[in-house]
FIKOLZA-1660 file (N, C-alpha, C; in steps of 0.1 Angstrom, whole numbers, plus 5000, padded with zeros to 4 digits):
% residues 210
   i   px   py   pz ch aa at
   1 3966 1263 5029  A  P  N
   1 3949 1255 5018  A  P CA
   1 3946 1250 5005  A  P  C
   2 3942 1246 5005  A  I  N
   2 3932 1243 4991  A  I CA
   2 3921 1237 4988  A  I  C
   3 3911 1252 4981  A  L  N
   3 3900 1253 4983  A  L CA
   3 3898 1248 4965  A  L  C
   4 3885 1236 4969  A  Y  N
   4 3879 1228 4953  A  Y CA
   4 3867 1234 4954  A  Y  C
   5 3868 1239 4938  A  S  N
   5 3853 1249 4939  A  S CA
   5 3853 1256 4925  A  S  C
   6 3841 1254 4922  A  Y  N
   6 3836 1255 4912  A  Y CA
   6 3826 1269 4910  A  Y  C
   7 3834 1278 4902  A  F  N
   7 3830 1292 4901  A  F CA
   7 3815 1295 4902  A  F  C
   8 3807 1290 4897  A  R  N
   8 3788 1294 4896  A  R CA
   8 3785 1289 4908  A  R  C
   9 3790 1278 4918  A  S  N
   9 3786 1263 4927  A  S CA
   9 3783 1278 4941  A  S  C
  10 3770 1280 4943  A  S  N
  10 3767 1289 4953  A  S CA
  10 3771 1285 4967  A  S  C
  11 3778 1270 4970  A  C  N
  11 3782 1268 4982  A  C CA
  11 3794 1269 4982  A  C  C
  12 3800 1268 4972  A  S  N
  12 3815 1273 4969  A  S CA
  12 3820 1291 4971  A  S  C
  13 3808 1291 4968  A  W  N
  13 3811 1309 4969  A  W CA
  13 3812 1316 4985  A  W  C
  14 3802 1306 4989  A  R  N
  14 3800 1309 5006  A  R CA
  14 3811 1307 5010  A  R  C
  15 3824 1299 5008  A  V  N
  15 3832 1292 5014  A  V CA
  15 3843 1305 5007  A  V  C
  16 3844 1307 5000  A  R  N
  16 3854 1321 4994  A  R CA
  16 3845 1331 5001  A  R  C
  17 3840 1336 5004  A  I  N
  17 3834 1350 5009  A  I CA
  17 3842 1347 5022  A  I  C
  18 3839 1335 5029  A  A  N
  18 3845 1334 5045  A  A CA
  18 3861 1335 5044  A  A  C
  19 3858 1327 5036  A  L  N
  19 3878 1327 5035  A  L CA
  19 3885 1344 5033  A  L  C
  20 3878 1346 5026  A  A  N
  20 3879 1367 5023  A  A CA
  20 3881 1372 5033  A  A  C
  21 3868 1374 5040  A  L  N
  21 3864 1380 5049  A  L CA
  21 3879 1376 5063  A  L  C
  22 3883 1364 5062  A  K  N
  22 3890 1361 5074  A  K CA
  22 3910 1362 5069  A  K  C
  23 3903 1367 5056  A  G  N
  23 3922 1367 5050  A  G CA
  23 3926 1363 5050  A  G  C
  24 3922 1346 5052  A  I  N
  24 3932 1335 5049  A  I CA
  24 3933 1332 5029  A  I  C
  25 3950 1336 5028  A  S  N
  25 3951 1325 5014  A  S CA
  25 3951 1315 5012  A  S  C
  26 3950 1312 5001  A  Y  N
  26 3945 1294 4996  A  Y CA
  26 3947 1292 4981  A  Y  C
  27 3951 1283 4979  A  D  N
  27 3953 1278 4964  A  D CA
  27 3937 1276 4958  A  D  C
  28 3933 1275 4945  A  L  N
  28 3923 1273 4939  A  L CA
  28 3925 1261 4934  A  L  C
  29 3918 1251 4931  A  V  N
  29 3917 1240 4921  A  V CA
  29 3905 1237 4920  A  V  C
  30 3898 1240 4902  A  P  N
  30 3887 1246 4898  A  P CA
  30 3883 1229 4896  A  P  C
  31 3871 1226 4902  A  V  N
  31 3863 1215 4899  A  V CA
  31 3849 1217 4890  A  V  C
  32 3850 1215 4873  A  N  N
  32 3844 1217 4867  A  N CA
  32 3835 1212 4865  A  N  C
  33 3818 1214 4871  A  L  N
  33 3808 1205 4872  A  L CA
  33 3799 1199 4857  A  L  C
  34 3802 1210 4849  A  I  N
  34 3794 1203 4840  A  I CA
  34 3808 1198 4827  A  I  C
  35 3820 1201 4822  A  K  N
  35 3833 1194 4817  A  K CA
  35 3827 1181 4824  A  K  C
  36 3838 1172 4808  A  D  N
  36 3841 1157 4813  A  D CA
  36 3831 1152 4817  A  D  C
  37 3812 1153 4818  A  G  N
  37 3806 1149 4825  A  G CA
  37 3802 1148 4837  A  G  C
  38 3812 1161 4845  A  G  N
  38 3814 1166 4856  A  G CA
  38 3826 1159 4863  A  G  C
  39 3835 1170 4867  A  Q  N
  39 3849 1165 4871  A  Q CA
  39 3851 1158 4888  A  Q  C
  40 3836 1162 4893  A  Q  N
  40 3838 1155 4906  A  Q CA
  40 3836 1146 4905  A  Q  C
  41 3831 1133 4894  A  F  N
  41 3823 1122 4898  A  F CA
  41 3841 1115 4892  A  F  C
  42 3849 1119 4886  A  S  N
  42 3861 1114 4887  A  S CA
  42 3866 1105 4899  A  S  C
  43 3878 1100 4896  A  A  N
  43 3880 1086 4911  A  A CA
  43 3887 1093 4917  A  A  C
  44 3893 1104 4919  A  E  N
  44 3905 1117 4920  A  E CA
  44 3895 1115 4934  A  E  C
  45 3884 1129 4924  A  F  N
  45 3880 1136 4936  A  F CA
  45 3871 1123 4942  A  F  C
  46 3867 1121 4940  A  K  N
  46 3855 1110 4953  A  K CA
  46 3869 1105 4963  A  K  C
  47 3877 1102 4961  A  A  N
  47 3888 1097 4972  A  A CA
  47 3886 1109 4978  A  A  C
  48 3883 1125 4977  A  L  N
  48 3887 1136 4984  A  L CA
  48 3873 1139 4991  A  L  C
  49 3862 1139 4986  A  N  N
  49 3849 1138 4988  A  N CA
  49 3840 1136 4986  A  N  C
  50 3841 1120 4989  A  P  N
  50 3830 1106 4988  A  P CA
  50 3818 1114 4977  A  P  C
  51 3815 1124 4988  A  M  N
  51 3797 1129 4983  A  M CA
  51 3797 1138 4967  A  M  C
  52 3811 1137 4962  A  Q  N
  52 3814 1140 4949  A  Q CA
  52 3810 1154 4946  A  Q  C
  53 3807 1164 4954  A  Q  N
  53 3801 1177 4953  A  Q CA
  53 3816 1187 4956  A  Q  C
  54 3811 1201 4952  A  V  N
  54 3824 1212 4959  A  V CA
  54 3815 1216 4970  A  V  C
  55 3817 1228 4978  A  P  N
  55 3840 1228 4976  A  P CA
  55 3840 1218 4990  A  P  C
  56 3858 1216 4980  A  A  N
  56 3860 1206 4994  A  A CA
  56 3874 1215 4999  A  A  C
  57 3878 1216 5008  A  L  N
  57 3887 1224 5015  A  L CA
  57 3904 1217 5023  A  L  C
  58 3908 1216 5021  A  K  N
  58 3927 1214 5024  A  K CA
  58 3931 1223 5034  A  K  C
  59 3932 1216 5047  A  I  N
  59 3933 1228 5055  A  I CA
  59 3937 1217 5069  A  I  C
  60 3955 1228 5072  A  D  N
  60 3955 1220 5086  A  D CA
  60 3957 1203 5089  A  D  C
  61 3962 1194 5074  A  G  N
  61 3960 1181 5075  A  G CA
  61 3948 1175 5073  A  G  C
  62 3939 1179 5069  A  I  N
  62 3925 1171 5070  A  I CA
  62 3917 1177 5058  A  I  C
  63 3908 1165 5055  A  T  N
  63 3901 1177 5043  A  T CA
  63 3883 1176 5048  A  T  C
  64 3878 1189 5041  A  L  N
  64 3865 1189 5046  A  L CA
  64 3854 1196 5041  A  L  C
  65 3843 1183 5039  A  S  N
  65 3833 1191 5025  A  S CA
  65 3823 1202 5037  A  S  C
  66 3809 1197 5028  A  Q  N
  66 3797 1208 5035  A  Q CA
  66 3800 1222 5038  A  Q  C
  67 3793 1231 5029  A  S  N
  67 3797 1245 5034  A  S CA
  67 3801 1252 5047  A  S  C
  68 3789 1246 5049  A  L  N
  68 3786 1254 5065  A  L CA
  68 3795 1247 5076  A  L  C
  69 3800 1237 5074  A  A  N
  69 3811 1227 5080  A  A CA
  69 3821 1234 5076  A  A  C
  70 3830 1240 5065  A  I  N
  70 3837 1246 5066  A  I CA
  70 3841 1256 5073  A  I  C
  71 3829 1265 5070  A  I  N
  71 3825 1277 5077  A  I CA
  71 3826 1276 5092  A  I  C
  72 3822 1270 5100  A  N  N
  72 3817 1267 5113  A  N CA
  72 3837 1265 5121  A  N  C
  73 3843 1255 5110  A  Y  N
  73 3861 1254 5112  A  Y CA
  73 3866 1265 5113  A  Y  C
  74 3864 1271 5102  A  L  N
  74 3871 1283 5098  A  L CA
  74 3870 1297 5110  A  L  C
  75 3855 1296 5115  A  E  N
  75 3853 1302 5128  A  E CA
  75 3859 1300 5142  A  E  C
  76 3858 1288 5138  A  E  N
  76 3864 1284 5154  A  E CA
  76 3883 1286 5160  A  E  C
  77 3889 1283 5138  A  T  N
  77 3902 1286 5140  A  T CA
  77 3909 1298 5138  A  T  C
  78 3899 1304 5129  A  H  N
  78 3905 1322 5127  A  H CA
  78 3891 1330 5134  A  H  C
  79 3888 1332 5143  A  P  N
  79 3877 1345 5151  A  P CA
  79 3875 1353 5147  A  P  C
  80 3887 1361 5143  A  N  N
  80 3880 1374 5140  A  N CA
  80 3883 1372 5122  A  N  C
  81 3871 1384 5116  A  P  N
  81 3865 1388 5124  A  P CA
  81 3854 1379 5123  A  P  C
  82 3842 1376 5134  A  R  N
  82 3837 1365 5138  A  R CA
  82 3825 1366 5129  A  R  C
  83 3819 1355 5126  A  L  N
  83 3806 1355 5114  A  L CA
  83 3795 1346 5123  A  L  C
  84 3796 1347 5142  A  L  N
  84 3787 1341 5145  A  L CA
  84 3785 1348 5156  A  L  C
  85 3778 1357 5159  A  P  N
  85 3775 1369 5172  A  P CA
  85 3776 1357 5185  A  P  C
  86 3781 1371 5194  A  Q  N
  86 3784 1365 5206  A  Q CA
  86 3768 1362 5212  A  Q  C
  87 3758 1369 5208  A  D  N
  87 3743 1369 5217  A  D CA
  87 3742 1356 5213  A  D  C
  88 3737 1347 5224  A  P  N
  88 3732 1334 5219  A  P CA
  88 3716 1332 5209  A  P  C
  89 3709 1344 5214  A  K  N
  89 3699 1345 5204  A  K CA
  89 3700 1348 5189  A  K  C
  90 3708 1355 5187  A  K  N
  90 3714 1364 5172  A  K CA
  90 3724 1348 5164  A  K  C
  91 3734 1343 5170  A  R  N
  91 3737 1335 5167  A  R CA
  91 3724 1320 5165  A  R  C
  92 3721 1318 5175  A  A  N
  92 3709 1309 5165  A  A CA
  92 3700 1312 5151  A  A  C
  93 3701 1326 5153  A  Q  N
  93 3692 1330 5146  A  Q CA
  93 3699 1332 5130  A  Q  C
  94 3710 1337 5133  A  V  N
  94 3723 1333 5114  A  V CA
  94 3720 1318 5116  A  V  C
  95 3722 1310 5124  A  R  N
  95 3727 1295 5121  A  R CA
  95 3705 1288 5113  A  R  C
  96 3699 1294 5115  A  M  N
  96 3686 1293 5109  A  M CA
  96 3680 1298 5099  A  M  C
  97 3686 1307 5097  A  I  N
  97 3686 1311 5081  A  I CA
  97 3695 1306 5069  A  I  C
  98 3709 1308 5083  A  A  N
  98 3719 1297 5071  A  A CA
  98 3714 1287 5069  A  A  C
  99 3712 1273 5076  A  D  N
  99 3705 1265 5073  A  D CA
  99 3686 1262 5062  A  D  C
 100 3680 1274 5066  A  H  N
 100 3665 1279 5056  A  H CA
 100 3672 1276 5043  A  H  C
 101 3684 1284 5042  A  I  N
 101 3688 1288 5028  A  I CA
 101 3703 1277 5023  A  I  C
 102 3708 1270 5033  A  A  N
 102 3713 1253 5025  A  A CA
 102 3709 1242 5028  A  A  C
 103 3695 1242 5034  A  S  N
 103 3695 1227 5033  A  S CA
 103 3681 1229 5026  A  S  C
 104 3672 1241 5030  A  G  N
 104 3655 1248 5024  A  G CA
 104 3651 1250 5012  A  G  C
 105 3661 1253 5003  A  I  N
 105 3666 1266 4990  A  I CA
 105 3675 1255 4985  A  I  C
 106 3683 1260 4988  A  Q  N
 106 3695 1253 4977  A  Q CA
 106 3694 1239 4967  A  Q  C
 107 3693 1226 4981  A  P  N
 107 3697 1214 4977  A  P CA
 107 3687 1215 4962  A  P  C
 108 3674 1219 4963  A  L  N
 108 3660 1212 4958  A  L CA
 108 3666 1222 4943  A  L  C
 109 3674 1231 4944  A  Q  N
 109 3676 1236 4927  A  Q CA
 109 3692 1230 4925  A  Q  C
 110 3693 1222 4930  A  N  N
 110 3711 1227 4926  A  N CA
 110 3710 1213 4911  A  N  C
 111 3728 1213 4907  A  L  N
 111 3723 1208 4897  A  L CA
 111 3718 1197 4893  A  L  C
 112 3726 1186 4903  A  S  N
 112 3718 1171 4903  A  S CA
 112 3706 1170 4903  A  S  C
 113 3701 1176 4912  A  V  N
 113 3679 1177 4912  A  V CA
 113 3676 1181 4900  A  V  C
 114 3682 1193 4893  A  L  N
 114 3678 1200 4877  A  L CA
 114 3682 1189 4871  A  L  C
 115 3688 1176 4870  A  K  N
 115 3691 1173 4857  A  K CA
 115 3681 1161 4855  A  K  C
 116 3677 1159 4865  A  Q  N
 116 3660 1149 4868  A  Q CA
 116 3649 1151 4866  A  Q  C
 117 3652 1170 4864  A  M  N
 117 3636 1176 4859  A  M CA
 117 3634 1175 4848  A  M  C
 118 3644 1176 4837  A  G  N
 118 3642 1175 4824  A  G CA
 118 3638 1191 4821  A  G  C
 119 3630 1191 4813  A  E  N
 119 3619 1202 4803  A  E CA
 119 3614 1212 4815  A  E  C
 120 3614 1209 4829  A  K  N
 120 3605 1215 4840  A  K CA
 120 3618 1225 4844  A  K  C
 121 3633 1219 4844  A  K  N
 121 3641 1223 4854  A  K CA
 121 3635 1241 4861  A  K  C
 122 3634 1246 4848  A  M  N
 122 3634 1263 4850  A  M CA
 122 3620 1263 4857  A  M  C
 123 3613 1260 4861  A  E  N
 123 3597 1261 4865  A  E CA
 123 3601 1252 4879  A  E  C
 124 3605 1246 4879  A  W  N
 124 3609 1237 4897  A  W CA
 124 3617 1248 4902  A  W  C
 125 3629 1254 4894  A  A  N
 125 3644 1257 4904  A  A CA
 125 3634 1274 4910  A  A  C
 126 3624 1281 4899  A  Q  N
 126 3620 1286 4901  A  Q CA
 126 3609 1289 4915  A  Q  C
 127 3599 1272 4914  A  N  N
 127 3592 1274 4925  A  N CA
 127 3595 1269 4937  A  N  C
 128 3604 1262 4941  A  C  N
 128 3614 1264 4949  A  C CA
 128 3621 1274 4961  A  C  C
 129 3628 1285 4948  A  I  N
 129 3635 1297 4952  A  I CA
 129 3626 1305 4961  A  I  C
 130 3607 1306 4949  A  T  N
 130 3600 1310 4953  A  T CA
 130 3594 1308 4964  A  T  C
 131 3595 1295 4969  A  S  N
 131 3586 1292 4986  A  S CA
 131 3596 1296 4992  A  S  C
 132 3610 1291 4989  A  G  N
 132 3619 1299 4999  A  G CA
 132 3622 1311 5007  A  G  C
 133 3619 1317 4992  A  F  N
 133 3622 1332 4996  A  F CA
 133 3611 1339 5006  A  F  C
 134 3600 1338 5003  A  Q  N
 134 3586 1339 5009  A  Q CA
 134 3589 1340 5024  A  Q  C
 135 3591 1325 5026  A  A  N
 135 3594 1321 5043  A  A CA
 135 3605 1329 5047  A  A  C
 136 3614 1335 5038  A  L  N
 136 3631 1337 5043  A  L CA
 136 3630 1353 5045  A  L  C
 137 3620 1361 5036  A  E  N
 137 3613 1375 5040  A  E CA
 137 3608 1375 5046  A  E  C
 138 3599 1373 5055  A  Q  N
 138 3589 1369 5068  A  Q CA
 138 3602 1370 5078  A  Q  C
 139 3609 1362 5077  A  I  N
 139 3623 1355 5086  A  I CA
 139 3632 1374 5091  A  I  C
 140 3633 1377 5079  A  L  N
 140 3645 1390 5075  A  L CA
 140 3635 1396 5085  A  L  C
 141 3626 1400 5085  A  Q  N
 141 3615 1418 5088  A  Q CA
 141 3615 1415 5103  A  Q  C
 142 3624 1403 5108  A  H  N
 142 3621 1407 5121  A  H CA
 142 3638 1404 5130  A  H  C
 143 3643 1397 5118  A  T  N
 143 3657 1396 5124  A  T CA
 143 3667 1405 5117  A  T  C
 144 3666 1416 5106  A  A  N
 144 3677 1423 5099  A  A CA
 144 3678 1432 5108  A  A  C
 145 3689 1438 5105  A  G  N
 145 3693 1451 5105  A  G CA
 145 3701 1458 5092  A  G  C
 146 3716 1458 5092  A  H  N
 146 3723 1467 5082  A  H CA
 146 3720 1452 5073  A  H  C
 147 3719 1437 5081  A  Y  N
 147 3724 1425 5069  A  Y CA
 147 3712 1419 5079  A  Y  C
 148 3720 1405 5074  A  C  N
 148 3702 1395 5079  A  C CA
 148 3702 1393 5091  A  C  C
 149 3708 1400 5103  A  V  N
 149 3708 1395 5121  A  V CA
 149 3718 1408 5123  A  V  C
 150 3707 1414 5123  A  G  N
 150 3713 1427 5130  A  G CA
 150 3723 1434 5121  A  G  C
 151 3733 1444 5124  A  D  N
 151 3750 1450 5117  A  D CA
 151 3759 1441 5113  A  D  C
 152 3761 1431 5115  A  E  N
 152 3776 1425 5112  A  E CA
 152 3771 1418 5104  A  E  C
 153 3780 1412 5095  A  V  N
 153 3783 1403 5084  A  V CA
 153 3784 1393 5089  A  V  C
 154 3774 1379 5086  A  S  N
 154 3770 1370 5096  A  S CA
 154 3774 1358 5084  A  S  C
 155 3775 1344 5088  A  M  N
 155 3773 1333 5081  A  M CA
 155 3760 1332 5074  A  M  C
 156 3753 1334 5080  A  A  N
 156 3735 1336 5071  A  A CA
 156 3737 1347 5056  A  A  C
 157 3743 1359 5060  A  D  N
 157 3747 1365 5044  A  D CA
 157 3757 1362 5037  A  D  C
 158 3765 1348 5043  A  L  N
 158 3774 1340 5034  A  L CA
 158 3767 1334 5024  A  L  C
 159 3756 1327 5028  A  C  N
 159 3745 1320 5024  A  C CA
 159 3733 1327 5014  A  C  C
 160 3734 1338 5018  A  L  N
 160 3725 1347 5013  A  L CA
 160 3727 1352 5001  A  L  C
 161 3738 1357 4998  A  V  N
 161 3740 1369 4984  A  V CA
 161 3741 1356 4971  A  V  C
 162 3748 1339 4973  A  P  N
 162 3749 1332 4965  A  P CA
 162 3737 1328 4960  A  P  C
 163 3726 1324 4975  A  Q  N
 163 3713 1323 4966  A  Q CA
 163 3706 1333 4960  A  Q  C
 164 3709 1346 4959  A  V  N
 164 3699 1355 4955  A  V CA
 164 3706 1356 4935  A  V  C
 165 3719 1350 4933  A  A  N
 165 3723 1352 4921  A  A CA
 165 3717 1341 4920  A  A  C
 166 3716 1329 4922  A  N  N
 166 3706 1316 4921  A  N CA
 166 3694 1322 4915  A  N  C
 167 3687 1327 4923  A  A  N
 167 3673 1328 4920  A  A CA
 167 3672 1341 4904  A  A  C
 168 3681 1349 4906  A  E  N
 168 3682 1357 4893  A  E CA
 168 3687 1348 4887  A  E  C
 169 3695 1341 4882  A  R  N
 169 3696 1328 4869  A  R CA
 169 3685 1322 4863  A  R  C
 170 3679 1318 4880  A  F  N
 170 3665 1312 4872  A  F CA
 170 3654 1326 4870  A  F  C
 171 3657 1333 4873  A  K  N
 171 3650 1346 4864  A  K CA
 171 3637 1344 4875  A  K  C
 172 3639 1347 4883  A  V  N
 172 3630 1348 4896  A  V CA
 172 3623 1361 4901  A  V  C
 173 3615 1367 4899  A  D  N
 173 3611 1379 4902  A  D CA
 173 3614 1383 4920  A  D  C
 174 3624 1394 4919  A  M  N
 174 3629 1394 4930  A  M CA
 174 3619 1412 4939  A  M  C
 175 3607 1412 4931  A  G  N
 175 3601 1420 4935  A  G CA
 175 3594 1424 4950  A  G  C
 176 3586 1409 4951  A  P  N
 176 3581 1405 4967  A  P CA
 176 3592 1406 4975  A  P  C
 177 3609 1407 4980  A  Y  N
 177 3613 1400 4984  A  Y CA
 177 3625 1412 4993  A  Y  C
 178 3615 1429 4990  A  P  N
 178 3624 1439 4995  A  P CA
 178 3637 1437 5002  A  P  C
 179 3632 1432 5014  A  T  N
 179 3649 1428 5030  A  T CA
 179 3657 1421 5019  A  T  C
 180 3653 1414 5007  A  I  N
 180 3661 1405 5005  A  I CA
 180 3671 1412 4998  A  I  C
 181 3662 1420 4989  A  T  N
 181 3668 1428 4975  A  T CA
 181 3679 1433 4983  A  T  C
 182 3676 1444 4996  A  R  N
 182 3680 1454 5003  A  R CA
 182 3694 1452 5011  A  R  C
 183 3695 1437 5013  A  I  N
 183 3709 1431 5019  A  I CA
 183 3714 1425 5014  A  I  C
 184 3715 1421 5000  A  N  N
 184 3721 1418 4990  A  N CA
 184 3727 1428 4983  A  N  C
 185 3721 1441 4981  A  K  N
 185 3728 1451 4975  A  K CA
 185 3743 1454 4982  A  K  C
 186 3734 1453 4997  A  A  N
 186 3746 1460 5010  A  A CA
 186 3758 1453 5005  A  A  C
 187 3758 1439 5008  A  L  N
 187 3761 1432 5009  A  L CA
 187 3775 1428 5000  A  L  C
 188 3767 1433 4981  A  L  N
 188 3780 1433 4972  A  L CA
 188 3784 1440 4971  A  L  C
 189 3786 1454 4982  A  E  N
 189 3796 1465 4982  A  E CA
 189 3809 1464 4987  A  E  C
 190 3803 1451 4997  A  L  N
 190 3817 1443 5007  A  L CA
 190 3825 1439 4993  A  L  C
 191 3841 1443 4998  A  E  N
 191 3856 1441 4991  A  E CA
 191 3849 1423 4989  A  E  C
 192 3851 1414 5003  A  A  N
 192 3850 1398 5004  A  A CA
 192 3840 1396 4991  A  A  C
 193 3829 1400 4993  A  F  N
 193 3819 1392 4985  A  F CA
 193 3823 1402 4967  A  F  C
 194 3827 1409 4967  A  K  N
 194 3834 1409 4957  A  K CA
 194 3845 1405 4948  A  K  C
 195 3854 1399 4954  A  I  N
 195 3861 1394 4954  A  I CA
 195 3862 1379 4949  A  I  C
 196 3851 1375 4953  A  S  N
 196 3849 1357 4958  A  S CA
 196 3836 1357 4946  A  S  C
 197 3834 1371 4942  A  H  N
 197 3823 1368 4928  A  H CA
 197 3823 1355 4920  A  H  C
 198 3810 1351 4917  A  P  N
 198 3818 1338 4901  A  P CA
 198 3819 1351 4889  A  P  C
 199 3820 1359 4891  A  S  N
 199 3824 1366 4873  A  S CA
 199 3843 1370 4878  A  S  C
 200 3844 1368 4891  A  Q  N
 200 3860 1369 4889  A  Q CA
 200 3873 1355 4891  A  Q  C
 201 3864 1344 4889  A  Q  N
 201 3874 1334 4894  A  Q CA
 201 3881 1328 4883  A  Q  C
 202 3889 1324 4886  A  P  N
 202 3905 1313 4878  A  P CA
 202 3893 1311 4865  A  P  C
 203 3884 1300 4868  A  D  N
 203 3879 1291 4867  A  D CA
 203 3864 1299 4855  A  D  C
 204 3862 1313 4855  A  T  N
 204 3851 1319 4854  A  T CA
 204 3853 1319 4832  A  T  C
 205 3839 1310 4825  A  P  N
 205 3843 1316 4815  A  P CA
 205 3848 1331 4807  A  P  C
 206 3852 1333 4795  A  A  N
 206 3854 1347 4795  A  A CA
 206 3844 1355 4795  A  A  C
 207 3835 1351 4787  A  E  N
 207 3819 1355 4785  A  E CA
 207 3812 1364 4797  A  E  C
 208 3811 1351 4807  A  L  N
 208 3813 1357 4821  A  L CA
 208 3818 1364 4832  A  L  C
 209 3830 1371 4828  A  R  N
 209 3838 1373 4837  A  R CA
 209 3833 1389 4835  A  R  C
 210 3835 1399 4848  A  A  N
 210 3832 1409 4852  A  A CA
 210 3840 1419 4843  A  A  C
% end
């Protein structure tokens, strides 16, 4: 497999965690979203992913984009360890939380949107994340065990950790979100989350390396 990724992209990070958890080795091709006016806009990359976004994953003779679609494919082709619970209710909760973050929070504060916000980009990002986290904290109080849904790492957790990192980058006060904070801390202690972290990537700038 070949993963087209950017070290700081939260969507790329979700997929890196999934690949690490499932023990799938891959080659990484960095796509710098800022350099050269954004390498994702090159004709070469547009041919690979017409949406001009990372991640993209070449695997098993196909090219997939959209992080949740990629993770679902990995789940179906490499079922262990599972990232979707067997219980239908819990599985629905996992998908609900993953969608809440991947559709309801992250796109509103991603690079392409922030570029259009000009000087208000920090305030905009904070507002988007805060309103999303207020809802998420409430949801997690009903679903969480050790992690987002019960005590097994799931697709929801793969979305949570990168989103908390975004919140910290945009200086969101995490005080009102104790459940999110607790789960995030527990997940960051797991090896798959450590090795996929933005501070550990081949394209991480020297000053941001851990």
